[in-house]
C-alpha positions, 0 to 999 in steps of 0.5 A: 166494523172490521167487515169490508175494511180494506187498505185503500193505500195499497191500490192507490199508491202502488201503481204511481210508485212503479211508474216513478221507479221505472222512469227514474231507473230509465233516466239513471241508465241514460245518464250513466251511458251519456256521462261515460260516453261524453266524460261528463262528471255532471251527468255521472254525479246526477246519475249517482243522485238518481241512484239514491232516488231509485233505492228510495223508491225500491224501499217504498215498493218493498214496504207497500208489498210487505204491508199486504201481508197478514199480521 
């Protein structure tokens, strides 16, 4: 029964996580630059919120990588 058993989630969910991580990081950088250039507290506070999202996505990607290691 264990023969041929593979974790589908490794292949299925890692690529979208990388896309979300890349896009969120890009928008984070743009918001920080825009907030600093325009002295916008709204942009800077949203950038801080996106920073927490980037951290959460990084933890998720780390968990996906760790799940590939043998027991």
